[in-house]
VEXPA-546573 format. One line per 2 residues: their letters; for each residue x, y, z of C-alpha. Coordinates in pm, 1 decimal, padded with zeros to 6 digits. Example, Ala and Ser with C-alpha at 12.3 -4.5 7.8 and 13.67 -1.06 7.14 Angstrom:
REM VEXPA-546573
AS) 01230.0 -00450.0 00780.0  01367.0 -00106.0 00714.0
REM end
This chain:
REM VEXPA-546573
XX) -00732.9 03938.8 02689.3  -00703.5 03660.8 02429.5
XX) -00325.3 03659.0 02471.6  -00362.7 03617.7 02850.2
XX) -00597.4 03318.9 02810.2  -00359.5 03167.8 02557.5
XX) -00062.9 03196.4 02798.8  -00264.7 03037.0 03081.3
XX) -00367.5 02752.5 02849.1  -00009.6 02684.0 02744.7
XX) 00104.4 02686.1 03108.6  -00175.0 02446.0 03210.9
XX) -00095.6 02209.7 02924.8  00271.6 02211.6 03019.4
XX) 00196.7 02128.0 03382.7  -00035.1 01845.9 03272.4
XX) 00237.0 01696.7 03051.3  00485.1 01708.0 03341.7
XX) 00237.0 01523.2 03567.3  00175.5 01257.7 03298.3
XX) 00548.1 01204.6 03242.2  00605.1 01172.6 03618.5
XX) 00324.3 00915.1 03640.1  00464.9 00712.1 03350.9
XX) 00813.5 00718.4 03500.8  00708.0 00605.3 03847.9
XX) 00404.3 00382.4 03799.1  00464.2 00005.7 03815.5
XX) 00280.3 -00120.4 03507.9  00374.2 -00480.1 03587.8
XX) 00130.2 -00466.4 03877.4  -00184.5 -00435.2 03667.2
XX) -00506.7 -00619.1 03738.5  -00512.5 -00781.8 03394.7
XX) -00192.5 -00976.2 03327.5  -00127.1 -01037.7 02960.2
XX) 00211.4 -01205.8 02950.4  00429.4 -01447.8 03141.5
XX) 00791.3 -01400.4 03239.9  00977.5 -01706.3 03111.7
XX) 01311.6 -01833.7 03229.4  01580.7 -01663.7 03024.6
XX) 01716.1 -01881.4 02744.8  02043.8 -01779.0 02587.5
XX) 02002.1 -01841.0 02214.7  02326.8 -01873.4 02029.0
XX) 02319.6 -01656.3 01717.9  02548.7 -01901.6 01543.1
XX) 02395.6 -02238.2 01635.0  02552.8 -02479.6 01390.1
XX) 02236.3 -02696.2 01388.1  02077.1 -02478.9 01121.8
XX) 02358.8 -02541.3 00877.0  02209.3 -02885.2 00809.4
XX) 01855.7 -02847.2 00942.1  01758.1 -02550.2 00729.9
XX) 01401.4 -02434.1 00666.4  01257.6 -02680.5 00917.3
XX) 00901.6 -02592.8 01018.1  00619.2 -02736.9 01227.4
XX) 00722.5 -02597.5 01565.1  00474.4 -02452.7 01809.3
XX) 00515.4 -02078.3 01848.6  00655.0 -02109.1 02201.7
XX) 00910.5 -02377.2 02110.2  01038.4 -02226.2 01787.6
XX) 01420.9 -02235.6 01756.0  01411.1 -01865.7 01669.2
XX) 01283.8 -01808.6 02022.4  01466.5 -02072.6 02226.9
XX) 01721.9 -02223.8 01990.4  01772.4 -02594.2 01917.1
XX) 02013.5 -02681.7 02196.7  01777.1 -02575.2 02475.2
XX) 01585.4 -02897.0 02401.3  01835.7 -03120.2 02221.8
XX) 02166.7 -03007.9 02380.9  02473.4 -03097.9 02172.2
XX) 02766.3 -02876.2 02071.7  02622.7 -02576.2 01888.2
XX) 02964.8 -02431.4 01807.9  03089.9 -02718.1 01593.1
XX) 03026.7 -02769.3 01222.2  03152.5 -03126.8 01245.7
XX) 02852.7 -03359.9 01262.5  03009.5 -03601.0 01511.6
XX) 03122.4 -03324.8 01746.1  02800.1 -03126.4 01707.8
XX) 02593.0 -03432.2 01800.0  02806.1 -03524.8 02101.3
XX) 02591.3 -03515.4 02413.3  02281.3 -03456.1 02204.3
XX) 01942.3 -03577.2 02328.3  01748.4 -03697.9 02026.3
XX) 01416.7 -03739.1 02209.0  01403.5 -03473.2 02481.2
XX) 01140.3 -03478.7 02753.3  01205.4 -03818.4 02911.3
XX) 01221.6 -03770.5 03286.7  01574.9 -03909.4 03305.2
XX) 01704.0 -03597.1 03129.5  01411.6 -03354.6 03165.0
XX) 01601.8 -03139.6 03413.2  01848.6 -03053.4 03135.3
XX) 01578.1 -02999.8 02872.4  01216.1 -02914.4 02957.7
XX) 01304.9 -02836.2 03317.8  01523.3 -02540.9 03222.2
XX) 01207.7 -02342.7 03145.0  00945.1 -02546.9 03326.8
XX) 01121.3 -02622.7 03654.3  00811.4 -02595.6 03874.3
XX) 00608.8 -02819.2 03645.5  00889.1 -03076.5 03645.7
XX) 00893.3 -03084.4 04025.7  00521.0 -03156.8 04023.0
XX) 00552.8 -03429.2 03760.2  00831.2 -03605.0 03949.9
XX) 00601.8 -03638.3 04252.3  00282.7 -03720.1 04062.6
XX) 00113.5 -04058.9 04082.0  00163.3 -04100.7 03707.6
XX) 00536.9 -04102.2 03777.2  00559.3 -04279.5 04113.0
XX) 00275.9 -04533.2 04064.2  00268.0 -04531.0 04443.6
XX) -00090.5 -04651.3 04481.2  -00043.8 -04934.2 04233.3
XX) 00267.6 -05059.8 04411.6  00110.9 -05016.2 04755.6
XX) -00201.4 -05220.1 04677.0  -00004.3 -05496.9 04506.1
XX) 00234.7 -05531.4 04798.7  -00059.7 -05528.2 05039.1
XX) -00239.7 -05804.8 04849.9  00077.1 -06014.8 04834.1
XX) 00113.7 -05981.0 05211.0  00437.1 -05782.5 05186.5
XX) 00285.0 -05477.9 05359.7  00026.7 -05448.4 05636.2
XX) -00150.4 -05154.2 05471.3  -00214.0 -05019.2 05119.6
XX) -00129.5 -04670.0 05244.1  00249.7 -04658.5 05224.5
XX) 00432.7 -04437.8 04976.0  00643.4 -04601.9 04705.1
XX) 00816.7 -04513.5 04380.6  00802.9 -04771.6 04106.2
XX) 01166.2 -04712.9 04007.3  01273.6 -04836.1 04351.6
XX) 01101.5 -05175.8 04351.2  01322.5 -05483.6 04363.1
XX) 01245.0 -05853.1 04306.3  01009.2 -05972.6 04577.3
XX) 00708.7 -06173.7 04457.3  00495.4 -05857.0 04446.6
XX) 00772.3 -05653.9 04282.5  00818.9 -05916.3 04011.2
XX) 00441.3 -05926.4 03961.9  00446.3 -05549.4 03901.1
XX) 00747.0 -05574.6 03670.3  00576.7 -05843.2 03462.9
XX) 00222.5 -05707.7 03442.9  00195.3 -05346.8 03558.4
XX) 00516.0 -05144.5 03523.2  00457.4 -05027.3 03167.1
XX) 00241.3 -04730.0 03256.6  00446.2 -04465.0 03432.2
XX) 00587.5 -04138.5 03303.4  00941.1 -04239.8 03393.9
XX) 00938.5 -04507.7 03123.5  01160.8 -04394.4 02837.8
XX) 01028.5 -04306.3 02494.3  01315.8 -04440.2 02286.9
XX) 01171.3 -04431.1 01935.9  01056.9 -04151.2 01709.1
XX) 00689.9 -04123.7 01626.5  00355.5 -03993.2 01739.1
XX) 00180.1 -04090.8 02059.9  -00068.3 -04372.2 01995.7
XX) -00261.5 -04644.4 02179.6  00057.1 -04844.1 02235.2
XX) 00257.0 -04553.9 02378.5  00378.2 -04571.0 02736.0
XX) 00591.6 -04322.8 02927.4  00799.6 -04048.5 02772.4
XX) 00790.5 -03796.6 03055.7  00683.2 -03452.9 02934.7
XX) 00625.7 -03559.8 02574.5  00387.3 -03836.6 02680.1
XX) 00131.2 -03556.0 02683.9  00285.8 -03269.3 02489.2
XX) 00413.6 -03427.7 02166.1  00203.5 -03384.7 01851.6
XX) 00282.5 -03491.0 01496.0  00117.0 -03316.5 01202.5
XX) 00044.4 -03518.7 00888.5  00346.8 -03353.2 00726.9
XX) 00569.7 -03443.1 01021.3  00451.8 -03806.1 01009.2
XX) 00516.0 -03823.8 00635.1  00863.7 -03673.8 00669.7
XX) 00949.8 -03913.5 00951.9  00854.4 -04211.4 00734.9
XX) 01079.1 -04082.1 00455.1  01362.4 -04018.1 00700.2
XX) 01350.1 -04371.9 00840.9  01303.4 -04530.2 00496.6
XX) 01612.4 -04348.4 00367.5  01829.2 -04488.4 00643.6
XX) 01811.1 -04154.5 00826.2  01968.9 -03964.3 00537.9
XX) 01673.4 -03760.2 00408.1  01630.7 -03505.6 00686.1
XX) 01272.3 -03412.5 00778.9  01142.9 -03071.8 00680.7
XX) 00862.1 -03081.5 00935.9  00940.5 -03107.7 01305.6
XX) 00680.9 -03248.2 01548.9  00522.0 -02987.4 01771.2
XX) 00564.7 -02965.4 02147.2  00261.8 -02784.0 02283.3
XX) -00027.5 -02784.0 02529.6  -00279.2 -02933.7 02286.7
XX) -00321.0 -03264.5 02465.7  -00580.5 -03498.4 02316.3
XX) -00740.1 -03819.9 02441.3  -00489.1 -04038.9 02256.3
XX) -00220.5 -03909.0 02491.2  -00421.6 -04047.0 02784.4
XX) -00539.5 -04368.7 02620.5  -00229.0 -04587.9 02636.9
XX) -00221.4 -04609.4 03015.4  -00580.4 -04530.2 03107.2
XX) -00722.3 -04809.5 02891.9  -00583.9 -05047.8 03154.2
XX) -00684.3 -05127.2 03513.1  -01018.2 -04946.8 03567.5
XX) -01027.7 -04876.6 03190.5  -01134.2 -04513.9 03217.4
XX) -01035.4 -04426.3 02860.0  -01220.8 -04715.9 02700.5
XX) -01526.6 -04668.7 02921.3  -01536.6 -04301.5 02823.2
XX) -01568.3 -04378.8 02451.9  -01810.8 -04666.7 02510.3
XX) -01587.3 -04973.5 02480.5  -01597.7 -05274.5 02714.6
XX) -01310.8 -05523.7 02706.9  -01381.9 -05887.0 02619.0
XX) -01181.4 -06208.8 02610.9  -01263.3 -06259.2 02243.3
XX) -00998.8 -06303.1 01977.7  -00988.0 -06082.6 01668.9
XX) -01067.5 -06384.2 01450.0  -01383.1 -06461.4 01649.3
XX) -01558.6 -06132.7 01575.5  -01508.6 -06121.1 01200.3
XX) -01680.8 -05812.3 01061.8  -01927.0 -05766.3 01346.8
XX) -01988.5 -05393.4 01381.7  -02061.2 -05413.1 01753.8
XX) -01692.2 -05480.8 01824.9  -01367.8 -05287.7 01780.5
XX) -01008.9 -05411.2 01787.1  -00746.4 -05189.1 01948.8
XX) -00387.8 -05157.2 01829.5  -00275.0 -05413.4 02087.2
XX) -00537.3 -05655.4 01944.4  -00766.1 -05648.5 02246.2
XX) -01130.0 -05686.8 02138.1  -01388.9 -05446.0 02278.2
XX) -01766.2 -05448.3 02268.4  -01952.3 -05124.7 02190.9
XX) -02163.2 -04988.5 02476.8  -02298.8 -04645.2 02566.4
XX) -02033.2 -04372.6 02561.5  -01999.4 -04098.5 02820.4
XX) -02222.9 -03798.5 02748.9  -01920.6 -03567.5 02767.9
XX) -01752.2 -03768.9 02492.6  -02070.9 -03744.5 02287.4
XX) -02041.8 -03366.0 02319.3  -01683.1 -03375.9 02193.5
XX) -01511.7 -03300.2 02524.2  -01157.5 -03417.0 02595.7
XX) -01022.3 -03561.6 02918.9  -00841.1 -03232.3 02984.8
XX) -01161.2 -03031.6 02951.6  -01233.4 -03150.6 03305.3
XX) -00896.9 -03269.6 03436.1  -00667.7 -02969.6 03401.7
XX) -00291.0 -02952.9 03441.4  -00332.7 -02906.2 03817.3
XX) -00465.3 -03261.0 03845.8  -00281.7 -03425.2 03557.5
XX) 00067.1 -03297.6 03643.1  -00004.7 -03289.1 04014.2
XX) 00052.9 -03026.1 04278.6  00393.5 -03141.9 04400.0
XX) 00234.1 -03337.1 04684.8  00300.5 -03711.7 04696.7
XX) -00045.5 -03865.5 04703.1  -00129.9 -04219.7 04808.2
XX) -00404.6 -04305.6 04560.1  -00565.6 -04171.0 04245.3
XX) -00874.9 -04035.4 04418.8  -00652.7 -03832.2 04652.7
XX) -00500.7 -03647.1 04357.4  -00834.9 -03568.9 04190.0
XX) -01014.2 -03273.6 04347.5  -01261.8 -03191.6 04070.3
XX) -01624.2 -03282.7 04135.8  -01916.1 -03285.3 03894.4
XX) -02081.2 -03023.1 04114.5  -01805.0 -02772.8 04034.8
XX) -01956.3 -02727.5 03688.2  -02306.4 -02858.2 03758.8
XX) -02353.3 -02653.4 04073.0  -02655.3 -02622.0 04298.4
XX) -02709.5 -02245.5 04311.4  -02399.6 -02067.1 04187.3
XX) -02046.0 -02183.4 04108.6  -01727.7 -02111.1 04297.7
XX) -01538.2 -01853.1 04089.0  -01226.3 -01637.5 04079.9
XX) -01141.5 -01331.5 03868.0  -00895.1 -01351.9 03580.6
XX) -00633.6 -01147.0 03763.9  -00619.7 -01413.9 04038.2
XX) -00501.6 -01688.0 03802.1  -00185.8 -01868.2 03908.7
XX) 00111.5 -01872.7 03671.2  00038.0 -02219.4 03533.0
XX) -00327.8 -02141.9 03462.2  -00240.5 -01807.3 03306.7
XX) 00000.9 -01981.7 03070.6  -00275.0 -02213.7 02952.7
XX) -00518.5 -01923.2 02916.7  -00275.9 -01725.8 02699.7
XX) -00153.1 -02019.9 02492.9  -00510.7 -02113.5 02408.0
XX) -00588.9 -01752.5 02324.9  -00900.1 -01731.5 02540.5
XX) -01085.6 -01400.0 02537.6  -01289.8 -01407.6 02858.5
XX) -01046.8 -01217.1 03081.4  -01331.9 -00982.7 03174.8
XX) -01539.6 -01264.5 03324.2  -01531.6 -01480.9 03635.1
XX) -01372.7 -01824.7 03595.8  -01497.7 -02138.4 03772.8
XX) -01261.3 -02270.1 04039.8  -01274.3 -02618.7 04190.6
XX) -01429.6 -02589.5 04533.1  -01207.4 -02844.1 04707.8
XX) -00867.6 -02688.2 04635.0  -00943.7 -02369.7 04439.9
XX) -00764.6 -02453.4 04114.8  -00924.9 -02274.1 03818.1
XX) -01086.3 -02430.9 03513.4  -00960.1 -02173.6 03265.3
XX) -01185.2 -02297.6 02985.7  -01494.6 -02191.0 03180.7
XX) -01656.7 -01857.1 03253.1  -01968.0 -01709.1 03408.8
XX) -02141.4 -01422.9 03228.8  -02304.5 -01116.1 03381.4
XX) -02640.0 -01293.5 03413.0  -02491.7 -01582.3 03612.4
XX) -02496.3 -01837.5 03331.0  -02189.6 -02063.1 03315.4
XX) -02014.7 -02196.6 03005.6  -01732.3 -02433.7 02913.3
XX) -01513.9 -02390.7 02604.0  -01411.7 -02726.1 02458.1
XX) -01034.4 -02762.8 02426.5  -01105.0 -02991.8 02133.6
XX) -01290.5 -02758.8 01897.3  -01352.7 -02437.9 02097.5
XX) -01725.9 -02504.2 02095.9  -01901.0 -02326.7 02383.3
XX) -02119.4 -02551.5 02600.0  -02369.5 -02413.1 02853.5
XX) -02320.4 -02569.3 03197.6  -02650.7 -02678.4 03342.0
XX) -02708.7 -02665.6 03718.8  -02781.1 -02993.3 03894.7
XX) -03138.2 -03112.6 03933.4  -03317.6 -03042.7 04259.4
XX) -03328.3 -03415.4 04342.9  -02948.8 -03428.8 04359.7
XX) -02920.4 -03225.5 04676.7  -03230.9 -03333.5 04862.4
XX) -03212.4 -03487.2 05207.4  -03207.1 -03853.9 05109.4
XX) -02936.4 -03816.8 04843.2  -02712.1 -03554.2 04998.4
XX) -02436.5 -03810.8 05063.1  -02462.0 -03985.8 04724.5
XX) -02191.6 -03905.6 04468.0  -02297.0 -03790.7 04121.7
XX) -02140.0 -04093.2 03952.0  -02341.1 -04332.2 04170.5
XX) -02658.9 -04229.2 03989.2  -02532.7 -04093.6 03657.1
XX) -02303.1 -04379.7 03544.7  -02468.3 -04609.3 03291.9
XX) -02225.3 -04902.7 03330.6  -01881.1 -05003.6 03446.7
XX) -01632.2 -05280.0 03371.2  -01617.9 -05601.9 03574.2
XX) -01337.2 -05855.7 03598.3  -01380.1 -06170.3 03808.9
XX) -01213.5 -06505.7 03854.6  -00845.5 -06421.0 03818.1
XX) -00559.4 -06659.4 03900.3  -00193.3 -06554.4 03923.8
XX) 00085.5 -06808.3 03891.3  00459.7 -06774.7 03831.0
XX) 00615.2 -06966.7 03542.4  00983.1 -06983.7 03637.1
XX) 01085.1 -07137.9 03305.3  00904.5 -06906.0 03065.7
XX) 01157.9 -06798.8 02801.0  01177.5 -06443.5 02669.5
XX) 00962.2 -06301.6 02947.2  00973.9 -05922.9 02942.3
XX) 01055.3 -05700.2 03238.8  00837.2 -05392.6 03178.9
XX) 01035.2 -05177.0 03420.3  01387.4 -05248.7 03298.5
XX) 01273.8 -05303.6 02937.6  01464.7 -05627.6 02890.2
XX) 01399.3 -05995.0 02827.6  01436.3 -06230.6 03122.1
XX) 01347.7 -06587.8 03213.2  01042.3 -06645.4 03431.5
XX) 00720.6 -06444.7 03446.7  00397.2 -06406.5 03640.3
XX) 00098.9 -06519.0 03434.7  -00253.2 -06387.7 03488.9
XX) -00549.8 -06605.7 03393.5  -00883.6 -06421.2 03374.8
XX) -01217.1 -06600.8 03382.0  -01446.0 -06321.8 03265.4
XX) -01467.3 -05962.0 03147.3  -01816.8 -05814.4 03156.8
XX) -02009.0 -05498.9 03242.8  -02302.4 -05393.1 03456.3
XX) -02428.2 -05099.1 03652.8  -02177.8 -05034.6 03927.2
XX) -02197.8 -05169.4 04277.8  -02204.8 -04907.7 04551.6
XX) -01984.5 -04866.3 04855.6  -01920.7 -04616.9 05134.1
XX) -01626.9 -04377.0 05142.8  -01546.4 -04261.3 05496.1
XX) -01373.8 -03927.7 05455.8  -01351.6 -03613.0 05664.3
XX) -01612.8 -03731.3 05911.2  -01865.3 -03796.6 05633.9
XX) -01988.5 -04110.4 05461.7  -02026.5 -04073.4 05085.5
XX) -02176.2 -04340.8 04860.9  -01958.4 -04408.3 04554.8
XX) -01937.5 -04665.3 04273.0  -01738.7 -04983.3 04331.7
XX) -01613.0 -05264.5 04109.6  -01481.9 -05616.2 04173.9
XX) -01121.7 -05504.6 04147.4  -00932.5 -05807.3 04274.3
XX) -01130.0 -06129.3 04314.3  -00833.8 -06356.7 04266.4
XX) -00599.1 -06626.3 04383.4  -00221.6 -06590.9 04397.7
XX) 00006.1 -06893.0 04396.4  00288.2 -06734.5 04594.2
XX) 00455.2 -07072.4 04635.3  00513.5 -07087.8 04259.6
XX) 00752.2 -06791.7 04286.0  00966.8 -06993.9 04524.5
XX) 00960.7 -07299.4 04302.0  00693.7 -07473.4 04510.2
XX) 00367.8 -07433.0 04312.3  00046.1 -07499.8 04500.6
XX) 00212.8 -07473.3 04840.5  00109.9 -07117.5 04932.5
XX) -00207.4 -07002.0 04756.2  -00386.2 -06695.6 04890.1
XX) -00741.2 -06589.8 04801.5  -00865.1 -06230.2 04797.7
XX) -01207.5 -06078.6 04745.4  -01139.7 -05707.3 04711.7
XX) -01364.0 -05445.7 04559.1  -01220.9 -05107.3 04464.0
XX) -01366.2 -04756.1 04446.7  -01432.4 -04661.5 04088.1
XX) -01506.1 -04359.3 03873.4  -01673.1 -04526.0 03573.6
XX) -01658.7 -04231.6 03327.1  -01978.9 -04352.4 03160.6
XX) -02183.5 -04049.0 03260.0  -02536.4 -04008.3 03128.6
XX) -02787.5 -03728.0 03156.6  -03046.8 -03979.2 03272.6
XX) -03013.7 -04140.1 03614.3  -03042.8 -04505.1 03705.7
XX) -03388.2 -04587.2 03839.1  -03453.3 -04632.2 04209.8
XX) -03489.4 -05010.3 04192.7  -03144.8 -05043.3 04034.4
XX) -03002.0 -04925.8 04366.1  -03254.7 -05031.7 04627.4
XX) -03342.0 -05378.9 04502.1  -03048.8 -05478.1 04282.7
XX) -02828.7 -05754.2 04419.5  -02510.4 -05649.7 04236.7
XX) -02547.9 -05287.3 04347.6  -02579.7 -05389.2 04711.2
XX) -02273.4 -05613.6 04691.4  -02428.7 -05960.9 04675.0
XX) -02331.0 -06021.2 04312.3  -02547.4 -06078.2 04006.6
XX) -02862.0 -06281.8 04057.7  -03230.6 -06273.1 04142.6
XX) -03334.1 -06054.6 04436.8  -03708.0 -06076.8 04501.7
XX) -03939.3 -05943.1 04769.8  -04168.6 -06222.6 04885.2
XX) -04483.9 -06176.6 05091.9  -04611.5 -06474.2 05288.4
XX) -04862.2 -06479.0 05574.0  -04871.3 -06100.4 05568.7
XX) -04495.1 -06081.8 05622.1  -04235.4 -05956.1 05377.7
XX) -03881.0 -06081.7 05323.7  -03608.6 -06064.5 05059.7
XX) -03485.5 -06377.9 04880.7  -03157.0 -06380.9 04688.1
XX) -03053.7 -06648.8 04438.1  -02700.4 -06588.9 04300.9
XX) -02619.2 -06618.1 03932.6  -02265.3 -06744.2 03993.4
XX) -02155.3 -07054.7 04177.8  -02014.5 -07023.6 04527.5
XX) -01638.5 -06990.0 04556.1  -01494.6 -07268.9 04770.2
XX) -01251.6 -07027.5 04937.0  -01518.6 -06827.8 05121.9
XX) -01853.3 -06976.8 05016.7  -01967.4 -06652.3 04851.8
XX) -02085.7 -06618.2 04491.1  -01789.2 -06572.0 04258.2
XX) -01866.3 -06205.2 04186.6  -01996.7 -06101.3 04530.8
XX) -01848.1 -05843.6 04765.5  -02033.6 -05939.4 05083.5
XX) -02273.5 -06207.7 05208.4  -02646.5 -06147.4 05173.3
XX) -02774.4 -05963.9 05484.0  -02503.8 -06112.1 05704.7
XX) -02213.9 -05951.4 05884.4  -01872.7 -05988.5 05725.6
XX) -01653.4 -06214.2 05933.5  -01417.8 -06032.0 06165.7
XX) -01073.9 -05975.5 06017.9  -01184.3 -06014.7 05654.9
XX) -01034.4 -05747.9 05428.0  -01264.4 -05675.7 05134.7
XX) -01148.3 -05343.1 04990.2  -00835.7 -05204.3 04824.4
XX) -00875.2 -04893.1 05041.9  -00886.4 -04857.0 05418.0
XX) -01148.1 -04579.6 05394.3  -01382.0 -04752.8 05148.9
XX) -01615.6 -05033.6 05248.9  -01933.3 -05219.9 05150.8
XX) -02269.4 -05146.4 05310.2  -02301.2 -05290.0 05658.8
XX) -02610.2 -05494.8 05745.7  -02804.6 -05199.5 05886.2
XX) -02734.3 -04995.0 05572.8  -02838.1 -05289.4 05354.8
XX) -03166.0 -05315.9 05542.6  -03236.2 -04944.5 05495.0
XX) -03167.8 -04974.5 05122.8  -03391.2 -05280.9 05092.5
XX) -03664.0 -05115.1 05299.7  -03699.5 -04855.2 05023.7
XX) -03675.3 -05139.3 04773.6  -03982.0 -05296.3 04933.7
XX) -04174.2 -04969.4 04895.4  -04077.1 -04960.8 04528.0
XX) -04255.9 -05290.3 04469.0  -04581.5 -05091.3 04470.7
XX) -04483.0 -04724.4 04442.4  -04321.7 -04598.3 04122.5
XX) -04009.6 -04380.4 04123.4  -04201.8 -04061.6 04047.5
XX) -04497.9 -04132.5 04274.3  -04596.0 -03877.7 04536.6
XX) -04488.9 -04091.8 04830.2  -04142.9 -04166.7 04686.0
XX) -04086.4 -03800.1 04606.3  -04172.9 -03720.1 04966.4
XX) -03905.1 -03960.5 05091.8  -03650.1 -03773.9 04879.5
XX) -03763.4 -03437.6 05008.8  -03827.5 -03514.9 05375.3
XX) -03644.3 -03838.1 05442.3  -03798.9 -04173.3 05528.0
XX) -03913.9 -04129.0 05887.4  -04176.3 -03853.8 05832.6
XX) -04331.2 -04059.0 05550.5  -04349.2 -04377.2 05760.0
XX) -04588.8 -04203.6 05996.9  -04844.3 -04191.8 05715.1
XX) -04824.0 -04548.2 05580.3  -05144.9 -04740.0 05525.4
XX) -05238.2 -05080.3 05664.1  -05190.7 -05221.7 05314.0
XX) -04814.1 -05166.7 05331.6  -04627.2 -05486.4 05411.9
XX) -04271.9 -05392.1 05497.8  -03968.9 -05612.9 05565.3
XX) -03928.9 -05750.8 05913.7  -03630.8 -05642.4 06119.8
REM end
């Protein structure tokens, strides 16, 4: 009997092994629900690359760009079969990653990413060119597509070449060294080049020796992008990078500030005043903690303006009820690469995805209890993501952007004059990187800061209130470019949509929106609610003198409670505008209520919850509201 059971057991075990072997042979393990590796483009590594005969024992590489994995020539090209230095270095690219040669270097492995970069706004500068040409009267709209490499020598083109063309990824990085505040361009390595202390030290020795003492440490090419990589370009124009760390540009000279601790001097010698930094910077978060590769490198689509390329909203992380999420096994190739390279461990959890376009924020996750977290790409610290306050989504504020209330300040620049000096020697063409004769000069009257003005974005059938800044209140002497200065001077009063990047946990108070002259577009000054003979009215006294070109205060966007004259263009965008008179009156109506009722009073809370009209039915005879 025992022998019979034994024979049956052996037979059963044998059949089970056959089934298992059949399963292993036929099952497609590459189609698992939890991907753990990426298929890279195949790189043929020469076993006898001659590079290592001279460059022996070089270290410092990132694990994914180690010559043992991809060789030297996959990045630097050259003749890897020759032991003769001259022949081996023929055709070599010393600084790979510049977009001019990226197809032969980075693009061999990262072809899809390169396609996206080539179409990104950071490469084309399309919006910058479009607005400049529009303001110069060379285009009838700021909504045409351009590429900065294609501009010629019109007045607007020369203006861009002289003042703006430094900040685009197509600019060549021609010198060794780490990315710093002065860095511009460099293609792929504008973001992905990192020097260790050892690599910096070895580079100094190499250059000091007349390039004879070869470095032992190679700089790393990796995904560990820090804020310095962003700073060079984004400390200009709307000054996002400087705002983020709490610095406001001034017109002061380095000698004027001495040792005053409330100022800092940047590498380019611009002097900045210390103000409140963004709360995310206080927490140690980097730019790329929010703006992932999908936004930074682009999607391959040619966008018109910066805001078109940015799909992330504050509410994606600070959601109302629950976040929009995707599972780990739904990550796209690019996001999966980042997840694996950063060695994240939350593959068993849901990952937050941006609601507008669905791209994942791989450094976030939602646990089994519904709590959301963000892992800092700076120091791997885990930050709980707090849902938005109830007030944010109530009836009266449902069309107000987060940054309208949660930005503590923004930069202001007013009183700018542009004039061409045809005889200026050693002027520098920022696009062609060469000295020329003749240059546009920009004369600025004032840099300052304040809480942002507010404007209306008309998008997708909705009106959304967003921050605005005096982007281009200026005169342009176009006649000077033709050798006839003073003959053709144009004046422009253009505000621009703005994302201040000075976020605070606290919100601006109600009066700072509803009874603040600068917020409403009138400019800085005194805005008071006066009651006379039982009638209420608003009185505005501007801080700045009136500009003779349009009789508005120097820093204003619109006239006080008057319609803008027909045909006047006052925005750098066709879908962004100031408040019209009816909207101004509604804002000021609440401002009148706030003269007696505090922000957190019962009646003001009711207006947030129910809207204004139901509350007006209950007003007392003591309320004196504005006429009209």
